[in-house]
C-alpha positions in Angstrom: 42.2 61.4 -20.0 38.5 61.0 -19.3 37.4 58.0 -17.2 33.8 56.9 -17.7 31.8 54.7 -15.4 29.3 52.7 -17.4 26.4 50.3 -16.8 26.1 48.0 -19.8 22.7 46.3 -20.2 22.7 43.1 -22.2 19.8 41.8 -24.3 17.7 38.9 -23.0 18.8 36.5 -25.8 21.5 34.4 -24.0 23.5 33.7 -27.2 23.7 37.4 -28.2 24.5 38.4 -24.6 27.3 35.8 -24.4 28.8 37.1 -27.7 28.6 40.6 -26.3 30.4 39.5 -23.2 33.2 37.9 -25.3 33.6 41.1 -27.3 33.6 43.3 -24.2 36.2 41.1 -22.5 38.9 41.8 -25.2 38.4 45.6 -25.3 41.7 47.2 -24.2 40.1 50.4 -23.1 37.4 48.8 -21.1 37.6 47.2 -17.6 34.6 45.0 -16.7 33.3 44.6 -13.2 31.4 41.7 -11.8 27.6 41.6 -12.2 25.9 41.6 -8.9 23.3 38.9 -8.0 20.0 40.0 -9.5 21.6 42.5 -11.8 19.3 41.4 -14.7 21.9 41.5 -17.4 23.6 44.7 -16.2 27.3 44.9 -16.0 29.5 47.7 -14.5 32.4 48.8 -16.6 35.1 51.5 -16.7 36.0 53.1 -20.0 39.4 54.9 -20.3 39.7 57.2 -23.3 42.2 59.8 -24.6 39.5 62.5 -25.2 35.8 63.1 -24.3 34.9 62.9 -28.0 36.6 59.5 -28.2 34.6 58.3 -25.1 31.4 59.3 -26.8 32.2 57.5 -30.0 33.3 54.4 -28.1 30.0 54.2 -26.3 28.2 54.5 -29.6 30.3 51.8 -31.1 29.7 49.5 -28.2 25.9 50.2 -28.3 25.9 49.0 -31.9 26.6 45.4 -30.9 23.6 43.2 -31.2 24.1 41.7 -27.7 24.0 45.1 -26.0 20.6 46.6 -25.2 21.7 49.9 -23.7 24.7 51.7 -22.0 24.2 54.1 -19.2 27.0 56.6 -18.6 26.9 57.1 -14.8 30.1 59.0 -14.3 32.7 60.9 -16.3 35.9 62.2 -14.6 38.7 64.2 -16.1 42.3 64.6 -15.1 43.2 68.1 -14.0 45.4 68.6 -17.1 42.6 67.6 -19.6 40.6 70.2 -21.4 37.0 69.9 -20.4 34.7 70.1 -23.5 32.6 73.2 -24.0 29.2 73.2 -22.5 26.7 74.9 -24.8 24.6 75.9 -21.8 27.5 78.0 -20.4 27.2 80.6 -23.2 25.9 84.0 -22.3 22.3 84.5 -23.1 21.3 86.8 -25.8 19.1 89.8 -25.0 15.6 89.2 -26.0 13.4 91.9 -27.6 11.7 93.9 -25.0 14.3 93.2 -22.4 16.1 96.5 -22.1 18.2 97.3 -19.1 
């Protein structure tokens, strides 16, 4: 079960930001932290998801809210029993023309 550390940046419009906070507060898979003094509308949060793909789709869903300006994913942790998604950069490189051993 992936755990994601997020920093949620709210829009400057106070009404839209307040609506986003109300929406975020009732999300069962999201734990909100307290904004630090001088955080400029940034709020720490933890997202608990069943799969990495679900985490990605949840971040996209949350970003679609009018009161949310941007979400930074600053940490993703996996339980030892979880399958880690494939990394396309781990694939073996193809031989290029002219590169003969």
